[in-house]
matplotlib code that plots the C-alpha trace (Angstrom):
import matplotlib.pyplot as plt

x = [-1.3, -1.7, 1.3, 1.7, 2.9, 0.5, 1.1, 1.9, 3.4, 1.4, -2.1, -5.2, -7.7, -5.6, -5.5, -7.3, -5.3, -2.4, -1.7, 1.0, 2.7, 2.9, 4.1, 6.9, 8.0, 7.9, 10.3, 12.6, 12.5, 13.2, 16.4, 17.6, 17.0, 17.5, 20.6, 24.0, 26.0, 26.2, 23.7, 21.9, 19.3, 15.8, 13.5, 9.8, 6.8, 3.0, -0.2, -2.9, -5.0, -5.6, -3.9, -0.7, 0.5, -0.2, 1.4, 4.2, 5.4, 5.3, 7.2, 9.8, 10.2, 10.9, 13.5, 15.2, 15.1, 17.3, 19.9, 18.9, 18.2, 15.0, 14.7, 11.0, 9.6, 6.1, 3.0, 4.4, 3.6, 4.8, 7.0, 8.7, 9.9, 11.3, 13.1, 14.4, 15.7, 18.1, 18.9, 19.8, 21.7, 19.5, 19.6, 15.8, 12.6, 9.1, 5.7, 2.7, -0.2, -3.1, -3.0, -6.6, -8.3, -10.7, -9.7, -10.1, -7.3, -3.6, -0.4, 3.3, 5.5, 9.3, 11.8, 15.4, 18.3, 17.9, 14.2, 12.8, 10.0, 11.1, 11.1, 9.2, 12.4, 13.3, 9.7, 9.7, 12.9, 11.3, 8.2, 10.2, 12.0, 8.6, 7.1, 10.3, 10.0, 13.5, 15.2, 18.9, 18.7, 20.6, 18.8, 21.1, 21.2, 22.8, 24.2, 23.6, 19.9, 18.6, 16.9, 14.4, 15.4, 13.1, 13.8, 12.8, 11.7, 11.2, 8.0, 9.7, 12.7, 10.3, 8.5, 11.7, 12.8, 9.5, 9.7, 13.3, 12.4, 9.5, 9.6, 6.7, 5.3, 1.7, 0.8, -2.7, -3.8, -6.7, -6.4, -8.7, -6.6, -8.4, -5.9, -8.1, -7.6, -4.3, -0.6, -0.6, -2.6, 0.6, 3.0, 0.8, -0.8, 2.6, 4.2, 1.4, 1.3, 5.1, 4.9, 2.3, -1.0, -4.3, -5.0, -8.4, -7.7, -10.4, -10.3, -7.0, -8.0, -7.2, -8.3, -7.2, -10.6, -11.6, -8.9, -10.3, -13.8, -15.8, -12.9, -9.6, -8.8, -11.3, -14.3, -14.1, -17.7, -17.0, -13.9, -15.7, -18.5, -16.0, -13.9, -17.0, -18.3, -15.0, -14.4, -11.0, -8.5, -7.9, -8.7, -6.1, -7.1, -4.6, -5.1, -4.4, -0.6, -0.3, 1.4, -1.3, -3.0, -6.2, -7.2, -10.4, -10.4, -12.0, -15.3, -15.5, -14.4, -12.2, -8.7, -7.4, -3.8, -3.8, -4.7, -2.1, 0.6, -0.5, -0.3, 3.0, 4.5, 3.8, 5.2, 8.4, 8.7, 8.4, 11.1, 13.3, 13.1, 11.0, 13.8, 13.5, 10.1, 8.7, 6.0, 5.4, 1.8, -0.3, -2.9, -5.5, -4.5, -7.3, -7.1, -7.5, -4.0, -2.6, -4.1, -2.8, 0.7, 0.6, -0.5, 2.1, 5.1, 5.4, 6.3, 4.3, 5.5, 2.9, 3.1, 0.8, -1.1, 1.0, 3.2, 6.2, 5.9, 5.8, 8.9, 10.7, 10.1, 11.1, 14.4, 15.0, 14.5, 15.7, 12.3, 11.7, 7.8, 5.3, 2.2, -1.3, -4.7, -5.5, -3.2, 0.2, 2.6, 6.3, 8.8, 12.0, 14.4, 13.0, 11.7, 11.6, 7.9, 4.5, 4.4, 1.2, 2.8, 5.4, 2.7, 0.6, 3.6, 4.4, 0.8, 0.6, 3.8, 2.2, -0.8, 1.4, 3.9, 1.2, -1.2, -4.0, -6.8, -6.7, -9.9, -8.1, -4.9, -6.8, -8.3, -4.9, -6.5, -10.1, -11.0, -13.0, -15.7, -14.6, -16.8, -15.1, -17.1, -15.7, -16.8, -16.3, -14.4, -12.4, -8.6, -7.9, -10.1, -9.6, -6.7, -8.6, -11.5, -10.5, -10.8, -14.6, -16.0, -19.0, -16.8, -14.3, -17.1, -18.7, -15.3, -14.5, -17.9, -17.5, -14.0, -15.3, -18.2, -16.0, -13.0, -11.8, -14.1, -13.1, -11.6, -12.3, -9.8, -10.4, -7.9, -7.8, -7.0, -3.6, -4.7, -8.3, -10.7, -12.0, -11.9, -12.0, -14.0, -13.2, -14.8, -13.8, -15.9, -17.8, -21.2, -21.1, -24.5, -23.7, -20.3, -21.7, -24.5, -22.1, -19.5, -22.2, -23.5, -20.1, -19.2, -22.4, -21.7, -18.2, -19.6, -22.3, -20.0, -17.1, -19.1]
y = [-15.8, -14.6, -13.2, -9.4, -8.6, -9.0, -8.4, -4.8, -4.3, -4.3, -3.0, -2.7, -0.4, 2.4, 2.4, -1.0, -3.4, -1.1, 0.6, 3.2, 0.5, -1.8, 1.1, 1.8, -1.9, -2.0, 1.0, -0.7, -4.0, -2.2, -0.7, -4.1, -5.9, -3.3, -1.4, -2.5, 0.5, 3.1, 6.0, 4.7, 6.9, 6.0, 8.1, 8.3, 9.7, 9.3, 9.8, 12.3, 10.2, 11.5, 8.6, 9.3, 11.7, 9.2, 6.2, 8.2, 9.7, 6.3, 4.7, 7.4, 7.1, 3.4, 4.2, 6.8, 4.4, 2.0, 4.7, 5.5, 9.0, 9.8, 12.0, 12.9, 13.8, 14.6, 13.9, 12.4, 9.5, 6.0, 5.9, 9.1, 7.4, 4.5, 7.0, 9.3, 6.4, 5.4, 9.0, 10.1, 6.8, 6.1, 2.7, 2.2, 3.9, 3.6, 4.8, 5.2, 4.5, 2.2, 3.0, 2.7, 1.7, 4.0, 6.4, 4.1, 1.9, 2.6, 0.7, 0.6, -0.6, -0.7, -0.3, -1.4, 0.9, 0.4, 1.4, -2.1, -3.6, -6.3, -10.0, -12.3, -13.4, -9.9, -9.3, -12.6, -11.6, -8.3, -10.1, -12.6, -9.8, -8.3, -11.6, -12.3, -8.8, -7.9, -10.4, -9.8, -6.5, -3.6, -0.2, 2.8, 5.7, 9.1, 10.5, 7.1, 7.8, 8.9, 12.1, 13.4, 15.8, 17.2, 16.6, 19.9, 20.0, 16.2, 16.4, 18.8, 16.4, 13.6, 15.8, 16.8, 13.2, 12.2, 14.9, 14.0, 10.3, 10.8, 14.2, 15.0, 18.3, 18.5, 21.9, 21.7, 18.7, 19.1, 16.7, 16.0, 14.7, 13.0, 13.0, 10.9, 13.5, 11.7, 12.1, 13.1, 16.3, 18.3, 16.2, 15.1, 18.5, 20.2, 17.9, 18.0, 21.8, 22.1, 20.1, 22.5, 20.7, 22.4, 20.7, 20.4, 19.0, 17.3, 15.8, 17.6, 19.2, 16.6, 17.2, 13.9, 12.3, 12.3, 10.2, 7.7, 8.8, 8.2, 9.4, 8.2, 5.0, 2.9, 5.3, 6.4, 7.7, 11.4, 11.4, 9.8, 12.5, 15.3, 14.3, 14.3, 17.5, 19.3, 17.7, 16.8, 14.7, 12.3, 11.7, 10.4, 8.7, 8.1, 6.3, 7.5, 7.0, 7.5, 4.2, 3.3, 4.9, 4.3, 6.5, 7.7, 8.3, 11.3, 9.4, 8.5, 4.9, 3.6, 2.4, 0.0, -1.1, -3.9, -1.5, 1.0, -1.7, -2.8, 0.8, 1.7, -1.8, -1.8, 1.8, 0.8, -2.4, -0.3, 2.0, -1.0, -0.1, -3.1, -5.3, -8.9, -8.0, -9.1, -7.8, -9.3, -9.4, -11.3, -14.0, -11.3, -9.9, -10.0, -12.8, -10.1, -8.9, -12.3, -12.5, -9.0, -10.0, -13.1, -11.2, -8.5, -10.7, -9.8, -12.4, -12.7, -13.7, -14.3, -14.0, -14.2, -11.0, -8.2, -5.7, -6.8, -10.3, -8.7, -6.7, -9.8, -11.6, -8.5, -8.4, -12.2, -12.1, -8.5, -7.1, -3.4, -3.2, -5.0, -4.5, -5.2, -4.5, -2.5, 0.2, -0.6, -0.2, -0.6, 1.0, -0.4, 1.8, 4.8, 3.7, 0.6, 0.3, 1.1, 4.8, 6.5, 9.7, 8.0, 5.7, 8.8, 10.5, 7.5, 7.0, 10.7, 10.3, 7.7, 9.9, 12.9, 11.0, 8.9, 11.9, 9.4, 9.6, 7.4, 5.6, 4.6, 3.5, 1.4, -0.8, -2.6, -5.1, -6.4, -6.6, -9.7, -9.2, -9.8, -10.1, -9.4, -9.9, -9.7, -12.1, -10.8, -13.3, -12.8, -12.5, -15.7, -17.7, -16.2, -18.4, -21.6, -21.4, -24.6, -26.5, -26.2, -29.0, -27.0, -24.2, -26.4, -28.3, -25.1, -23.8, -27.1, -27.0, -23.5, -24.2, -27.1, -24.9, -22.0, -24.1, -22.8, -19.8, -18.1, -18.8, -18.7, -17.2, -17.2, -15.5, -14.1, -10.4, -9.6, -6.4, -6.8, -9.4, -10.6, -13.4, -12.1, -14.0, -13.3, -14.9, -14.1, -15.0, -13.9, -13.3, -10.5, -11.2, -14.9, -14.4, -11.6, -13.9, -16.8, -14.7, -13.2, -16.7, -18.0, -15.0, -15.5, -19.2, -18.4, -15.8, -18.2, -21.2, -19.4, -17.5]
z = [20.9, 17.3, 15.4, 15.9, 12.4, 9.5, 5.8, 6.4, 9.8, 13.1, 12.8, 14.9, 16.6, 18.2, 22.0, 22.1, 20.1, 19.1, 22.4, 23.3, 25.4, 22.4, 20.2, 22.7, 22.7, 18.9, 18.9, 21.4, 19.4, 16.2, 17.5, 18.9, 15.6, 12.9, 14.2, 15.3, 16.3, 19.0, 18.5, 15.4, 13.7, 12.8, 10.6, 11.7, 10.0, 10.1, 8.2, 9.4, 11.7, 15.2, 17.0, 15.2, 17.9, 20.7, 19.0, 17.5, 20.7, 22.4, 19.5, 19.6, 23.4, 22.9, 20.2, 22.4, 25.4, 23.5, 22.7, 19.2, 17.8, 15.9, 12.9, 12.9, 9.4, 10.6, 8.4, 5.2, 2.8, 3.5, 0.3, 1.4, 4.5, 2.4, 0.2, 3.0, 5.1, 2.3, 1.3, 4.8, 5.5, 8.5, 10.2, 9.7, 9.0, 10.6, 9.5, 11.8, 9.5, 8.8, 5.1, 3.6, 6.9, 8.7, 11.5, 14.5, 13.1, 13.1, 12.3, 12.6, 9.7, 9.5, 6.7, 6.8, 6.1, 2.4, 2.5, 2.1, 4.2, 6.6, 5.8, 8.2, 9.9, 11.2, 12.3, 14.1, 16.0, 17.0, 18.2, 20.2, 22.0, 23.0, 24.1, 26.2, 27.7, 26.4, 28.7, 28.8, 27.0, 28.7, 28.6, 28.3, 30.8, 31.0, 27.7, 26.0, 25.8, 22.4, 21.4, 18.8, 16.1, 13.3, 9.7, 8.2, 4.6, 4.4, 2.2, -0.2, -0.5, -1.5, -4.0, -5.7, -5.9, -7.5, -10.1, -10.9, -11.2, -13.6, -15.0, -17.3, -18.6, -17.5, -18.9, -20.5, -18.4, -15.9, -13.1, -10.1, -7.2, -4.3, -1.4, 1.0, 3.8, 4.2, 3.9, 0.2, 0.9, 0.4, -1.6, -4.5, -5.1, -4.9, -7.4, -9.9, -9.8, -10.1, -13.3, -14.7, -14.3, -13.6, -10.3, -8.6, -5.2, -3.2, 0.3, 1.0, 4.3, 6.9, 10.5, 12.1, 12.0, 8.3, 6.8, 4.1, 5.1, 1.9, -0.1, -1.6, -3.4, -1.4, -2.2, -5.8, -6.3, -5.6, -7.7, -10.6, -10.4, -10.1, -13.1, -15.3, -13.8, -14.3, -17.7, -16.4, -18.3, -15.5, -11.8, -9.3, -6.1, -3.3, 0.0, 3.5, 3.4, -0.4, -1.2, -3.6, -6.6, -8.6, -11.5, -13.3, -17.0, -18.7, -19.1, -15.4, -15.6, -12.8, -13.8, -11.3, -10.4, -12.9, -15.7, -14.5, -14.5, -18.0, -19.4, -17.7, -18.3, -22.0, -22.3, -20.5, -22.6, -25.8, -24.5, -23.6, -19.9, -18.6, -17.2, -18.4, -19.9, -16.6, -14.2, -10.7, -9.5, -6.9, -7.0, -6.9, -10.2, -12.8, -15.4, -18.0, -17.1, -17.6, -21.1, -21.9, -20.9, -23.0, -26.0, -25.6, -24.8, -21.2, -18.6, -15.4, -11.9, -9.3, -5.5, -2.5, -1.6, -0.1, -1.8, 0.3, -1.2, -4.7, -3.8, -2.5, -5.8, -7.8, -5.9, -6.4, -10.2, -10.9, -12.0, -11.9, -12.1, -9.9, -7.8, -6.9, -8.4, -5.3, -6.6, -4.9, -7.8, -7.2, -9.6, -8.2, -10.1, -8.3, -4.9, -2.7, -2.0, -3.5, -4.3, -5.3, -6.6, -8.7, -10.1, -11.0, -12.7, -14.8, -15.8, -16.8, -18.7, -20.9, -21.5, -22.5, -24.6, -26.5, -26.9, -26.0, -23.6, -20.5, -21.7, -24.9, -23.1, -20.6, -23.4, -23.5, -21.2, -20.7, -17.1, -16.3, -13.7, -10.1, -7.0, -3.7, -0.5, 3.0, 5.7, 9.2, 11.3, 14.5, 14.1, 16.0, 13.7, 10.2, 9.2, 10.0, 7.5, 5.7, 9.0, 8.7, 6.4, 5.2, 4.1, 2.4, 0.5, -0.7, -2.0, -3.7, -5.4, -6.7, -8.0, -10.0, -11.3, -12.4, -13.7, -17.1, -17.0, -13.8, -10.4, -6.7, -4.3, -0.5, 1.8, 5.3, 5.5, 6.7, 8.5, 9.5, 11.2, 7.8, 5.3, 1.7, -0.8, -4.4, -7.5, -11.0, -14.1, -17.1, -15.6, -12.9, -11.5, -10.9, -9.3, -7.0, -5.9, -5.2, -3.5, -1.2, -0.4, 0.5, 2.6, 4.6, 5.0, 6.4, 8.8, 10.1, 10.4, 12.1, 14.7]

ax = plt.figure().add_subplot(projection="3d")
ax.plot(x, y, z, "-o")
ax.set_aspect("equal")
plt.show()
């Protein structure tokens, strides 16, 4: 049977792959593995998708059935749960969210008592308990059963923390904020307005079914159009659980996570606040970022894809900035996970302090063209693509062809039934054609 946990918790189609029964068992396993005292407390929150109530109640039932109490924070960004878990000295935190995925998906991700995502070892222990049907585990009864309490004002606590962490006077700035019909619909707009910005909020009316629907950081077209129409200074695009951020400059150009890290990283370096002059990134980071770092005296550490692997490396070497080009940016001095709002405030801080337009700031790095094409492959096969000779030969041939002038990166998705094909090089038309051909070959061969 395939591993339950992917790169970002347990994720799948709600009520089909991720069922209430599984959610309940994950709650039970979380208490067993992540807590060690009588009446532990676990903070729970969710994004706006309709299945959140179903899975959340099942998860909280599982937690209570193991004798732990729940502090329920309601609809709230993922990074808020990470922050609140540590602030309120809870024993763990859990978010019910499928991040940037469409409404039919949902997910469950855990944080330890310090607000960090779990290492593989702890996830494996939770999974083993579930597969062994909690053999030997005693379930409490009577007054030892846990209960659910509500954490009133949780979103405002997070907003105030974000403002304190990266205070910037935004008076005179016009900002279009795309909230993806997700968890940032209140927090991001509230924070920006409190700091004095003229905020035009779009996709901030979630109804449970419209999360990430042609909006947010995975669908930038409307934000680009609106920034130009409103003559705004900047556009900000969050995803469904608000742990990532992409931006749009005043001319309508998309500014991705690599560019945001380059802008913020160089600003922090100039202020003497970039610890060890190091930024941690993933193998998906654009080669243009690597060239920028070399030119500006910044060291680069590279990990496999997944913001939790970035975080693990940051902790190992003492770095305070890291992230992914998809928009997960970790500012470890202020929070323990990717945080879209904090990323936005730091980016805006550079714009305000430098008195430069975002289009000018983003020139600090040249983005080399990348072609990313997804091949649909079943979850039970997606890790085995190199076992197919035709696919391996095609990859080897492309790597030889692009050596020195680009690169080929193939990886299975950690959260979806897909193999991602990424080719980077100088000629966009060529790399798009080759990426498409390889993705089709993978789909056909791995049927």
